LUMROFI-129435 format. One record per residue (C-alpha): residue number from 1; x, z, y. Coordinates in nm, 3 decimals, always signed. Each point is the difference from the previous one (the first is absolute). Layout:
REM LUMROFI-129435
<r i="NUM" u="X" w="Z" v="Y"/>
...
REM end
This chain:
REM LUMROFI-129435
<r i="1" u="+13.074" w="+10.057" v="+5.517"/>
<r i="2" u="+0.138" w="-0.214" v="+0.335"/>
<r i="3" u="-0.364" w="-0.120" v="+0.046"/>
<r i="4" u="-0.119" w="+0.338" v="+0.009"/>
<r i="5" u="+0.242" w="+0.140" v="+0.232"/>
<r i="6" u="-0.068" w="-0.289" v="+0.254"/>
<r i="7" u="-0.369" w="+0.083" v="-0.044"/>
<r i="8" u="+0.056" w="+0.373" v="+0.076"/>
<r i="9" u="+0.232" w="-0.109" v="+0.305"/>
<r i="10" u="-0.267" w="-0.281" v="+0.142"/>
<r i="11" u="-0.258" w="+0.280" v="-0.037"/>
<r i="12" u="+0.204" w="+0.273" v="+0.163"/>
<r i="13" u="+0.064" w="-0.255" v="+0.301"/>
<r i="14" u="-0.368" w="-0.094" v="+0.026"/>
<r i="15" u="-0.105" w="+0.375" v="-0.024"/>
<r i="16" u="+0.242" w="+0.098" v="+0.263"/>
<r i="17" u="-0.116" w="-0.312" v="+0.233"/>
<r i="18" u="-0.384" w="+0.149" v="-0.059"/>
<r i="19" u="+0.127" w="+0.348" v="+0.115"/>
<r i="20" u="+0.194" w="-0.144" v="+0.286"/>
<r i="21" u="-0.323" w="-0.176" v="+0.108"/>
<r i="22" u="-0.225" w="+0.299" v="-0.066"/>
<r i="23" u="+0.249" w="+0.186" v="+0.248"/>
<r i="24" u="-0.007" w="-0.230" v="+0.248"/>
<r i="25" u="-0.369" w="-0.056" v="-0.005"/>
<r i="26" u="-0.071" w="+0.378" v="+0.018"/>
<r i="27" u="+0.307" w="+0.095" v="+0.241"/>
<r i="28" u="-0.085" w="+0.132" v="+0.361"/>
<r i="29" u="-0.044" w="-0.269" v="+0.261"/>
<r i="30" u="+0.182" w="+0.053" v="+0.305"/>
<r i="31" u="-0.232" w="-0.040" v="+0.308"/>
<r i="32" u="+0.231" w="+0.192" v="+0.214"/>
<r i="33" u="+0.067" w="-0.323" v="+0.187"/>
<r i="34" u="-0.372" w="-0.047" v="+0.092"/>
<r i="35" u="-0.172" w="-0.064" v="+0.253"/>
<r i="36" u="+0.108" w="-0.355" v="-0.050"/>
<r i="37" u="-0.133" w="-0.330" v="+0.122"/>
<r i="38" u="-0.069" w="-0.300" v="-0.218"/>
<r i="39" u="+0.211" w="-0.308" v="+0.042"/>
<r i="40" u="-0.156" w="-0.268" v="+0.245"/>
<r i="41" u="+0.007" w="-0.363" v="+0.091"/>
<r i="42" u="-0.165" w="-0.190" v="+0.264"/>
<r i="43" u="-0.346" w="-0.162" v="-0.086"/>
<r i="44" u="-0.067" w="-0.193" v="+0.315"/>
<r i="45" u="+0.021" w="+0.015" v="+0.372"/>
<r i="46" u="-0.305" w="-0.029" v="+0.241"/>
<r i="47" u="+0.038" w="-0.014" v="+0.362"/>
<r i="48" u="+0.354" w="+0.152" v="-0.026"/>
<r i="49" u="-0.138" w="+0.293" v="-0.208"/>
<r i="50" u="+0.173" w="+0.033" v="-0.365"/>
<r i="51" u="-0.256" w="+0.081" v="-0.285"/>
<r i="52" u="+0.188" w="+0.175" v="-0.286"/>
<r i="53" u="-0.023" w="-0.122" v="-0.337"/>
<r i="54" u="-0.106" w="+0.347" v="-0.092"/>
<r i="55" u="-0.332" w="+0.203" v="-0.052"/>
<r i="56" u="+0.112" w="+0.153" v="-0.289"/>
<r i="57" u="-0.141" w="+0.356" v="-0.032"/>
<r i="58" u="-0.393" w="-0.077" v="+0.025"/>
<r i="59" u="-0.005" w="+0.151" v="-0.352"/>
<r i="60" u="+0.272" w="+0.154" v="-0.243"/>
<r i="61" u="+0.023" w="+0.081" v="-0.352"/>
<r i="62" u="+0.269" w="+0.103" v="-0.252"/>
<r i="63" u="+0.161" w="-0.180" v="-0.315"/>
<r i="64" u="-0.223" w="+0.093" v="-0.265"/>
<r i="65" u="+0.315" w="+0.096" v="-0.216"/>
<r i="66" u="+0.309" w="-0.051" v="+0.197"/>
<r i="67" u="+0.080" w="+0.305" v="+0.218"/>
<r i="68" u="+0.123" w="-0.099" v="+0.375"/>
<r i="69" u="-0.172" w="-0.354" v="-0.009"/>
<r i="70" u="-0.269" w="-0.068" v="+0.217"/>
<r i="71" u="-0.270" w="-0.285" v="+0.096"/>
<r i="72" u="-0.122" w="+0.000" v="+0.376"/>
<r i="73" u="-0.253" w="-0.257" v="+0.122"/>
<r i="74" u="-0.066" w="-0.199" v="+0.325"/>
<r i="75" u="-0.355" w="-0.065" v="+0.129"/>
<r i="76" u="-0.139" w="-0.314" v="+0.095"/>
<r i="77" u="+0.261" w="-0.076" v="+0.254"/>
<r i="78" u="+0.083" w="+0.012" v="+0.366"/>
<r i="79" u="-0.291" w="-0.019" v="+0.198"/>
<r i="80" u="-0.157" w="+0.090" v="+0.361"/>
<r i="81" u="-0.368" w="+0.059" v="+0.129"/>
<r i="82" u="-0.166" w="-0.331" v="+0.136"/>
<r i="83" u="-0.370" w="-0.050" v="+0.068"/>
<r i="84" u="-0.209" w="+0.070" v="-0.302"/>
<r i="85" u="+0.323" w="+0.020" v="-0.228"/>
<r i="86" u="+0.361" w="-0.039" v="-0.032"/>
<r i="87" u="+0.255" w="-0.224" v="+0.088"/>
<r i="88" u="+0.264" w="-0.083" v="-0.267"/>
<r i="89" u="+0.347" w="-0.088" v="+0.145"/>
<r i="90" u="+0.120" w="-0.083" v="-0.320"/>
<r i="91" u="-0.340" w="-0.113" v="-0.206"/>
<r i="92" u="+0.136" w="-0.107" v="-0.322"/>
<r i="93" u="+0.209" w="+0.331" v="-0.054"/>
<r i="94" u="-0.044" w="+0.124" v="-0.345"/>
<r i="95" u="-0.090" w="+0.362" v="-0.083"/>
<r i="96" u="+0.293" w="+0.123" v="-0.179"/>
<r i="97" u="+0.163" w="+0.295" v="-0.245"/>
<r i="98" u="+0.345" w="+0.113" v="+0.054"/>
<r i="99" u="+0.161" w="+0.170" v="-0.273"/>
<r i="100" u="+0.286" w="+0.216" v="+0.070"/>
<r i="101" u="+0.216" w="+0.289" v="-0.118"/>
<r i="102" u="+0.175" w="+0.276" v="+0.119"/>
<r i="103" u="+0.383" w="-0.063" v="-0.119"/>
<r i="104" u="+0.267" w="+0.218" v="-0.120"/>
<r i="105" u="+0.144" w="+0.038" v="+0.369"/>
<r i="106" u="-0.360" w="+0.109" v="+0.120"/>
<r i="107" u="-0.076" w="-0.333" v="+0.172"/>
<r i="108" u="-0.334" w="-0.237" v="-0.012"/>
<r i="109" u="+0.096" w="-0.284" v="-0.221"/>
<r i="110" u="-0.241" w="-0.296" v="-0.005"/>
<r i="111" u="-0.058" w="-0.112" v="-0.389"/>
<r i="112" u="-0.254" w="-0.300" v="+0.049"/>
<r i="113" u="-0.270" w="-0.139" v="+0.232"/>
<r i="114" u="-0.352" w="-0.076" v="-0.179"/>
<r i="115" u="-0.248" w="-0.203" v="+0.217"/>
<r i="116" u="-0.359" w="+0.009" v="-0.125"/>
<r i="117" u="-0.144" w="-0.283" v="-0.139"/>
<r i="118" u="-0.349" w="-0.151" v="-0.107"/>
<r i="119" u="-0.081" w="-0.054" v="-0.333"/>
<r i="120" u="+0.142" w="-0.356" v="-0.020"/>
<r i="121" u="+0.344" w="+0.170" v="+0.126"/>
<r i="122" u="-0.009" w="-0.100" v="+0.362"/>
<r i="123" u="+0.079" w="+0.208" v="+0.267"/>
<r i="124" u="-0.299" w="+0.152" v="+0.197"/>
<r i="125" u="-0.012" w="+0.091" v="+0.361"/>
<r i="126" u="-0.141" w="+0.300" v="+0.191"/>
<r i="127" u="-0.278" w="-0.201" v="+0.154"/>
<r i="128" u="-0.319" w="+0.094" v="-0.046"/>
<r i="129" u="-0.256" w="-0.052" v="-0.278"/>
<r i="130" u="-0.300" w="-0.226" v="+0.073"/>
<r i="131" u="-0.360" w="+0.125" v="-0.026"/>
<r i="132" u="-0.101" w="+0.121" v="-0.331"/>
<r i="133" u="+0.337" w="+0.034" v="-0.121"/>
<r i="134" u="+0.089" w="+0.327" v="+0.202"/>
<r i="135" u="-0.016" w="-0.112" v="+0.373"/>
<r i="136" u="+0.023" w="+0.279" v="+0.251"/>
<r i="137" u="-0.148" w="-0.240" v="+0.279"/>
<r i="138" u="+0.342" w="-0.048" v="+0.151"/>
<r i="139" u="+0.083" w="-0.338" v="+0.148"/>
<r i="140" u="+0.388" w="-0.111" v="-0.060"/>
<r i="141" u="+0.208" w="-0.161" v="+0.285"/>
<r i="142" u="+0.334" w="-0.119" v="+0.034"/>
<r i="143" u="+0.232" w="+0.087" v="+0.279"/>
<r i="144" u="-0.141" w="-0.256" v="+0.216"/>
<r i="145" u="-0.363" w="+0.118" v="-0.048"/>
<r i="146" u="-0.092" w="-0.289" v="-0.227"/>
<r i="147" u="-0.238" w="+0.104" v="-0.286"/>
<r i="148" u="+0.156" w="+0.013" v="-0.347"/>
<r i="149" u="-0.185" w="-0.033" v="-0.324"/>
<r i="150" u="-0.085" w="+0.268" v="-0.261"/>
<r i="151" u="+0.191" w="+0.081" v="-0.370"/>
<r i="152" u="-0.221" w="+0.060" v="-0.291"/>
<r i="153" u="+0.294" w="+0.227" v="-0.139"/>
<r i="154" u="+0.116" w="+0.119" v="+0.332"/>
<r i="155" u="+0.099" w="+0.392" v="+0.028"/>
<r i="156" u="+0.025" w="+0.261" v="+0.236"/>
<r i="157" u="+0.200" w="+0.204" v="-0.233"/>
<r i="158" u="+0.052" w="+0.352" v="+0.081"/>
<r i="159" u="+0.100" w="+0.200" v="-0.313"/>
<r i="160" u="+0.170" w="-0.092" v="-0.322"/>
<r i="161" u="+0.018" w="+0.169" v="-0.390"/>
<r i="162" u="+0.289" w="-0.096" v="-0.211"/>
<r i="163" u="-0.176" w="+0.036" v="-0.346"/>
<r i="164" u="+0.197" w="+0.100" v="-0.317"/>
<r i="165" u="-0.052" w="-0.343" v="-0.141"/>
<r i="166" u="+0.213" w="-0.180" v="+0.303"/>
<r i="167" u="-0.305" w="-0.123" v="+0.172"/>
<r i="168" u="-0.141" w="+0.088" v="+0.341"/>
<r i="169" u="-0.323" w="+0.107" v="+0.172"/>
<r i="170" u="-0.048" w="-0.055" v="+0.337"/>
<r i="171" u="-0.289" w="+0.137" v="+0.228"/>
<r i="172" u="-0.101" w="-0.171" v="+0.318"/>
<r i="173" u="-0.198" w="+0.030" v="+0.290"/>
<r i="174" u="-0.218" w="-0.339" v="+0.006"/>
<r i="175" u="-0.240" w="+0.009" v="-0.316"/>
<r i="176" u="+0.091" w="+0.285" v="-0.024"/>
<r i="177" u="+0.183" w="-0.141" v="-0.310"/>
<r i="178" u="+0.229" w="+0.168" v="-0.289"/>
<r i="179" u="+0.218" w="-0.286" v="-0.131"/>
<r i="180" u="+0.207" w="-0.005" v="-0.331"/>
<r i="181" u="+0.318" w="-0.197" v="+0.023"/>
<r i="182" u="+0.221" w="-0.103" v="-0.253"/>
<r i="183" u="+0.375" w="+0.124" v="+0.007"/>
<r i="184" u="+0.080" w="-0.336" v="+0.216"/>
<r i="185" u="-0.301" w="+0.057" v="+0.228"/>
<r i="186" u="-0.229" w="-0.232" v="-0.149"/>
<r i="187" u="-0.371" w="+0.108" v="+0.021"/>
<r i="188" u="-0.168" w="+0.110" v="-0.323"/>
<r i="189" u="-0.328" w="+0.157" v="+0.106"/>
<r i="190" u="-0.185" w="+0.072" v="+0.335"/>
<r i="191" u="-0.233" w="+0.298" v="+0.008"/>
<r i="192" u="-0.244" w="+0.023" v="+0.276"/>
<r i="193" u="-0.317" w="+0.136" v="+0.087"/>
<r i="194" u="-0.320" w="-0.112" v="-0.131"/>
<r i="195" u="-0.130" w="-0.298" v="+0.195"/>
<r i="196" u="+0.335" w="-0.100" v="+0.087"/>
<r i="197" u="+0.088" w="-0.341" v="-0.212"/>
<r i="198" u="+0.336" w="+0.054" v="-0.168"/>
<r i="199" u="+0.008" w="+0.146" v="-0.364"/>
<r i="200" u="-0.243" w="+0.146" v="-0.248"/>
<r i="201" u="+0.114" w="+0.380" v="+0.039"/>
<r i="202" u="-0.114" w="+0.162" v="+0.301"/>
<r i="203" u="+0.030" w="+0.287" v="+0.231"/>
<r i="204" u="-0.312" w="+0.165" v="+0.168"/>
<r i="205" u="-0.190" w="-0.230" v="+0.233"/>
<r i="206" u="+0.044" w="+0.245" v="+0.280"/>
<r i="207" u="+0.350" w="-0.043" v="+0.024"/>
<r i="208" u="-0.042" w="-0.333" v="+0.167"/>
<r i="209" u="-0.138" w="+0.191" v="+0.320"/>
<r i="210" u="+0.356" w="+0.094" v="+0.089"/>
<r i="211" u="+0.118" w="-0.053" v="+0.363"/>
<r i="212" u="+0.180" w="-0.322" v="+0.062"/>
<r i="213" u="+0.387" w="+0.088" v="-0.040"/>
<r i="214" u="-0.111" w="+0.343" v="-0.127"/>
<r i="215" u="-0.056" w="-0.095" v="-0.397"/>
<r i="216" u="+0.161" w="+0.151" v="-0.288"/>
<r i="217" u="+0.340" w="+0.148" v="+0.141"/>
<r i="218" u="+0.138" w="+0.180" v="-0.273"/>
<r i="219" u="+0.037" w="-0.019" v="-0.393"/>
<r i="220" u="+0.150" w="+0.170" v="-0.279"/>
<r i="221" u="-0.013" w="+0.055" v="-0.358"/>
<r i="222" u="-0.042" w="+0.310" v="-0.191"/>
<r i="223" u="+0.316" w="+0.121" v="-0.221"/>
<r i="224" u="-0.163" w="-0.111" v="-0.317"/>
<r i="225" u="-0.040" w="-0.362" v="+0.135"/>
<r i="226" u="-0.394" w="-0.004" v="-0.071"/>
<r i="227" u="-0.163" w="+0.028" v="+0.343"/>
<r i="228" u="+0.072" w="-0.149" v="+0.343"/>
<r i="229" u="-0.092" w="+0.220" v="+0.312"/>
<r i="230" u="-0.059" w="-0.178" v="+0.332"/>
<r i="231" u="-0.049" w="+0.131" v="+0.342"/>
<r i="232" u="-0.227" w="-0.154" v="+0.284"/>
<r i="233" u="+0.180" w="+0.029" v="+0.314"/>
<r i="234" u="-0.307" w="+0.106" v="+0.242"/>
<r i="235" u="-0.352" w="+0.064" v="-0.013"/>
<r i="236" u="-0.200" w="-0.313" v="-0.106"/>
<r i="237" u="-0.293" w="-0.152" v="+0.190"/>
<r i="238" u="-0.268" w="+0.095" v="-0.226"/>
<r i="239" u="-0.277" w="-0.073" v="+0.050"/>
<r i="240" u="+0.153" w="-0.154" v="+0.328"/>
<r i="241" u="+0.255" w="+0.074" v="+0.253"/>
<r i="242" u="-0.247" w="+0.170" v="+0.258"/>
<r i="243" u="-0.157" w="+0.207" v="-0.287"/>
<r i="244" u="+0.318" w="+0.123" v="-0.165"/>
<r i="245" u="+0.030" w="+0.323" v="+0.229"/>
<r i="246" u="+0.216" w="+0.236" v="-0.249"/>
<r i="247" u="+0.317" w="-0.126" v="+0.142"/>
<r i="248" u="+0.212" w="+0.236" v="-0.209"/>
<r i="249" u="-0.134" w="-0.128" v="-0.354"/>
<r i="250" u="+0.184" w="-0.261" v="-0.231"/>
<r i="251" u="+0.013" w="-0.040" v="-0.349"/>
<r i="252" u="+0.216" w="-0.053" v="-0.320"/>
<r i="253" u="-0.048" w="-0.207" v="-0.256"/>
<r i="254" u="+0.096" w="-0.002" v="-0.358"/>
<r i="255" u="+0.048" w="-0.278" v="-0.241"/>
<r i="256" u="+0.043" w="+0.057" v="-0.371"/>
<r i="257" u="+0.241" w="-0.301" v="-0.099"/>
<r i="258" u="-0.130" w="-0.028" v="-0.369"/>
<r i="259" u="-0.381" w="+0.021" v="+0.071"/>
<r i="260" u="-0.038" w="-0.094" v="+0.344"/>
<r i="261" u="-0.212" w="+0.322" v="+0.065"/>
<r i="262" u="+0.019" w="+0.118" v="+0.350"/>
<r i="263" u="-0.076" w="+0.334" v="+0.199"/>
<r i="264" u="-0.010" w="+0.108" v="+0.377"/>
<r i="265" u="+0.106" w="+0.278" v="+0.172"/>
<r i="266" u="-0.056" w="+0.142" v="+0.360"/>
<r i="267" u="+0.330" w="+0.062" v="+0.214"/>
<r i="268" u="-0.038" w="+0.220" v="+0.296"/>
<r i="269" u="+0.235" w="-0.131" v="+0.282"/>
<r i="270" u="+0.167" w="+0.264" v="+0.231"/>
<r i="271" u="+0.000" w="-0.272" v="+0.268"/>
<r i="272" u="-0.279" w="-0.220" v="+0.135"/>
<r i="273" u="-0.084" w="-0.362" v="-0.022"/>
<r i="274" u="+0.296" w="-0.154" v="+0.129"/>
<r i="275" u="+0.245" w="+0.189" v="-0.240"/>
<r i="276" u="+0.080" w="-0.126" v="-0.351"/>
<r i="277" u="+0.012" w="+0.110" v="-0.353"/>
<r i="278" u="+0.287" w="-0.210" v="-0.098"/>
<r i="279" u="+0.213" w="+0.015" v="-0.344"/>
<r i="280" u="-0.082" w="+0.208" v="-0.305"/>
<r i="281" u="+0.259" w="+0.090" v="-0.282"/>
<r i="282" u="-0.070" w="+0.210" v="-0.330"/>
<r i="283" u="+0.109" w="+0.332" v="-0.101"/>
<r i="284" u="-0.218" w="+0.008" v="-0.299"/>
<r i="285" u="-0.313" w="-0.155" v="-0.119"/>
<r i="286" u="-0.219" w="+0.221" v="+0.255"/>
<r i="287" u="+0.241" w="+0.096" v="+0.265"/>
<r i="288" u="+0.164" w="-0.232" v="+0.261"/>
<r i="289" u="+0.158" w="-0.028" v="+0.325"/>
<r i="290" u="-0.136" w="-0.180" v="+0.299"/>
<r i="291" u="+0.099" w="-0.107" v="+0.330"/>
<r i="292" u="-0.232" w="+0.063" v="+0.345"/>
<r i="293" u="+0.174" w="-0.140" v="+0.290"/>
<r i="294" u="-0.128" w="-0.129" v="+0.361"/>
<r i="295" u="+0.151" w="-0.280" v="+0.176"/>
<r i="296" u="+0.256" w="+0.156" v="+0.237"/>
<r i="297" u="+0.343" w="+0.018" v="-0.011"/>
<r i="298" u="+0.136" w="+0.355" v="-0.152"/>
<r i="299" u="+0.199" w="+0.083" v="+0.344"/>
<r i="300" u="-0.378" w="-0.076" v="+0.207"/>
<r i="301" u="-0.173" w="+0.253" v="-0.215"/>
<r i="302" u="-0.090" w="-0.203" v="-0.296"/>
<r i="303" u="-0.164" w="+0.157" v="-0.310"/>
<r i="304" u="+0.208" w="-0.082" v="-0.319"/>
<r i="305" u="-0.097" w="+0.225" v="-0.295"/>
<r i="306" u="-0.037" w="+0.029" v="-0.374"/>
<r i="307" u="-0.253" w="+0.163" v="-0.161"/>
<r i="308" u="+0.000" w="+0.130" v="-0.365"/>
<r i="309" u="-0.378" w="-0.072" v="-0.141"/>
<r i="310" u="-0.176" w="+0.079" v="-0.308"/>
<r i="311" u="-0.278" w="-0.220" v="-0.138"/>
<r i="312" u="-0.080" w="+0.243" v="-0.309"/>
<r i="313" u="-0.267" w="+0.183" v="+0.175"/>
<r i="314" u="-0.125" w="-0.282" v="+0.216"/>
<r i="315" u="-0.376" w="-0.176" v="-0.058"/>
<r i="316" u="-0.001" w="-0.359" v="-0.104"/>
<r i="317" u="-0.208" w="-0.192" v="+0.255"/>
<r i="318" u="-0.011" w="-0.350" v="-0.169"/>
<r i="319" u="-0.362" w="+0.087" v="-0.057"/>
<r i="320" u="-0.246" w="-0.157" v="-0.267"/>
<r i="321" u="+0.059" w="-0.356" v="+0.151"/>
<r i="322" u="+0.338" w="-0.127" v="+0.068"/>
<r i="323" u="-0.165" w="-0.334" v="+0.119"/>
<r i="324" u="-0.178" w="+0.189" v="+0.313"/>
<r i="325" u="+0.145" w="-0.146" v="+0.294"/>
<r i="326" u="-0.032" w="+0.334" v="+0.188"/>
<r i="327" u="+0.115" w="+0.234" v="-0.280"/>
<r i="328" u="-0.138" w="+0.327" v="-0.095"/>
<r i="329" u="-0.249" w="+0.173" v="+0.248"/>
<r i="330" u="-0.121" w="+0.337" v="+0.067"/>
<r i="331" u="-0.317" w="+0.049" v="+0.237"/>
<r i="332" u="-0.040" w="-0.389" v="-0.019"/>
<r i="333" u="+0.331" w="+0.017" v="+0.208"/>
<r i="334" u="+0.332" w="-0.205" v="-0.082"/>
<r i="335" u="+0.259" w="+0.268" v="-0.037"/>
<r i="336" u="+0.199" w="-0.139" v="+0.332"/>
<r i="337" u="-0.315" w="+0.095" v="+0.161"/>
<r i="338" u="-0.025" w="+0.334" v="-0.146"/>
<r i="339" u="+0.171" w="+0.339" v="+0.157"/>
<r i="340" u="+0.230" w="+0.191" v="-0.202"/>
<r i="341" u="-0.271" w="+0.286" v="+0.001"/>
<r i="342" u="-0.241" w="-0.259" v="-0.154"/>
<r i="343" u="+0.263" w="-0.107" v="-0.257"/>
<r i="344" u="+0.077" w="+0.362" v="-0.099"/>
<r i="345" u="-0.377" w="+0.093" v="-0.031"/>
<r i="346" u="-0.079" w="-0.313" v="-0.229"/>
<r i="347" u="+0.293" w="+0.182" v="-0.229"/>
<r i="348" u="+0.271" w="-0.261" v="+0.059"/>
<r i="349" u="+0.348" w="+0.145" v="+0.023"/>
<r i="350" u="+0.267" w="-0.210" v="+0.154"/>
<r i="351" u="+0.356" w="+0.005" v="-0.155"/>
<r i="352" u="+0.214" w="+0.307" v="+0.083"/>
<r i="353" u="+0.274" w="-0.049" v="+0.225"/>
<r i="354" u="+0.304" w="+0.237" v="+0.133"/>
<r i="355" u="+0.296" w="-0.096" v="+0.253"/>
<r i="356" u="+0.292" w="-0.107" v="-0.221"/>
<r i="357" u="+0.245" w="-0.102" v="+0.297"/>
<r i="358" u="-0.022" w="-0.092" v="+0.371"/>
<r i="359" u="+0.264" w="-0.265" v="+0.055"/>
<r i="360" u="+0.020" w="+0.031" v="+0.360"/>
<r i="361" u="+0.051" w="+0.398" v="-0.040"/>
<r i="362" u="+0.230" w="-0.057" v="-0.258"/>
<r i="363" u="+0.206" w="-0.295" v="+0.053"/>
<r i="364" u="-0.080" w="-0.102" v="+0.386"/>
<r i="365" u="-0.165" w="-0.302" v="-0.148"/>
<r i="366" u="+0.017" w="-0.283" v="+0.231"/>
<r i="367" u="-0.207" w="-0.307" v="-0.143"/>
<r i="368" u="-0.368" w="-0.067" v="+0.106"/>
<r i="369" u="-0.102" w="-0.141" v="-0.367"/>
<r i="370" u="+0.081" w="+0.239" v="-0.255"/>
<r i="371" u="-0.136" w="-0.211" v="-0.311"/>
<r i="372" u="+0.177" w="+0.053" v="-0.337"/>
<r i="373" u="+0.098" w="+0.314" v="-0.207"/>
<r i="374" u="+0.153" w="+0.019" v="-0.345"/>
<r i="375" u="-0.016" w="+0.355" v="-0.173"/>
<r i="376" u="+0.345" w="+0.072" v="-0.155"/>
<r i="377" u="-0.082" w="+0.318" v="-0.174"/>
<r i="378" u="+0.141" w="+0.354" v="+0.054"/>
<r i="379" u="-0.178" w="+0.000" v="+0.342"/>
<r i="380" u="+0.186" w="-0.296" v="+0.167"/>
<r i="381" u="-0.179" w="-0.311" v="+0.170"/>
<r i="382" u="+0.142" w="-0.340" v="+0.081"/>
<r i="383" u="-0.165" w="-0.119" v="+0.316"/>
<r i="384" u="-0.013" w="-0.327" v="+0.164"/>
<r i="385" u="-0.154" w="-0.182" v="+0.301"/>
<r i="386" u="-0.146" w="-0.335" v="+0.094"/>
<r i="387" u="+0.247" w="-0.123" v="+0.292"/>
<r i="388" u="-0.293" w="-0.298" v="+0.095"/>
<r i="389" u="+0.306" w="-0.248" v="-0.029"/>
<r i="390" u="+0.142" w="+0.143" v="+0.295"/>
<r i="391" u="-0.276" w="-0.091" v="+0.254"/>
<r i="392" u="-0.319" w="+0.105" v="+0.164"/>
<r i="393" u="-0.296" w="-0.168" v="+0.201"/>
<r i="394" u="+0.092" w="-0.033" v="+0.364"/>
<r i="395" u="-0.347" w="+0.042" v="+0.086"/>
<r i="396" u="-0.055" w="-0.387" v="+0.029"/>
<r i="397" u="+0.023" w="-0.084" v="-0.363"/>
<r i="398" u="+0.364" w="-0.078" v="+0.003"/>
<r i="399" u="+0.304" w="+0.176" v="-0.168"/>
<r i="400" u="+0.235" w="+0.247" v="+0.180"/>
<r i="401" u="+0.266" w="+0.216" v="-0.154"/>
<r i="402" u="-0.125" w="+0.318" v="-0.147"/>
<r i="403" u="+0.265" w="+0.255" v="+0.133"/>
<r i="404" u="+0.028" w="+0.354" v="-0.117"/>
<r i="405" u="-0.057" w="+0.240" v="+0.314"/>
<r i="406" u="+0.254" w="+0.263" v="-0.096"/>
<r i="407" u="+0.306" w="-0.214" v="-0.116"/>
<r i="408" u="-0.111" w="-0.343" v="+0.196"/>
<r i="409" u="+0.082" w="-0.192" v="-0.316"/>
<r i="410" u="-0.215" w="-0.265" v="-0.170"/>
<r i="411" u="-0.214" w="+0.151" v="-0.258"/>
<r i="412" u="+0.122" w="-0.073" v="-0.359"/>
<r i="413" u="-0.126" w="+0.075" v="-0.344"/>
<r i="414" u="+0.195" w="+0.305" v="-0.083"/>
<r i="415" u="-0.015" w="+0.259" v="-0.316"/>
<r i="416" u="+0.023" w="+0.384" v="+0.019"/>
<r i="417" u="-0.010" w="+0.270" v="-0.278"/>
<r i="418" u="-0.149" w="+0.337" v="+0.115"/>
<r i="419" u="-0.096" w="+0.312" v="-0.192"/>
<r i="420" u="-0.378" w="+0.107" v="-0.003"/>
<r i="421" u="-0.171" w="+0.323" v="-0.088"/>
REM end
């Protein structure tokens, strides 16, 4: 009788704990203290300019099961334009995931930093890939202008997916690659266009014609956990830079995780060649939210918008041969060579889109690189920026502080939450 009584007490206590956990997991998160900056330290100082150990916000994802927890990722690290490539003032920088939560007080609380690693478990860098492995043709230099090497596993990471099994999928601007990492950041698989010498599962060959520094900027997973959806940042150079005249056309690619099957859809940008389609977040298996932005600060007439798109009625433009380096053609021309009228007359429908929110109009959004979004449900959206590690190019390949013109402060990664239509 005593054993039965003790068992009943233990069972009741466990059930009560489970109920409490469920209540905590399902309770509303306090976003009232946002916007809020991420915590930062100093990475390095070059010629008296402090470079932040930041950069978190190139992409973002929600924890798949724990409400109020998020992941944000850096890109390849601090860099400036130089000659035919980039200067990397911290060449050993490792692209990093930050896991954080909004705690009970409504503040950002870092849980863990996860550095990305190669299949052997060694930290990677953000240095370019060599020829044949996803090279963009960029040369990497150190802060003094000396040529650096390449990294077979290097990544210019731009977006992140937190999968239900605890692993991560990361998209990048080199290959462009989609890379699968385990929970500790060790590479499990690298998926690249046909012709790029990485793994056996492939993306359509045409995606290798992305512009340098304009590769796969966004990535998300459908709510059923079955399909990855990536966005190419800008018009690709198909068949060549000179001939790619439709500067408002870019592409969305889907990848079935189980089968490796891909599809492609056309996306019509509102802006021109200099504008960017950045992160993407899923509402359903066919409906998504995507970023369109320019390179200006919000207070200087910048465009920072989110569109609600639907791929359900759009045409798959993979074509009959995904190994074709110029992809599907109409009238013997690549899609990027074709006008929208020609595309429509060929019976090809781009994804549908409607404006969900204009951040400059809604929030007075100040940052230039609006690059991360997470759909929170109930028409709420979490918004993140890439702060470029607090620096910009001074015009001579050297870093200077990246100052927000409205506030006069150094730009830092910041989380906002906004209501959308």
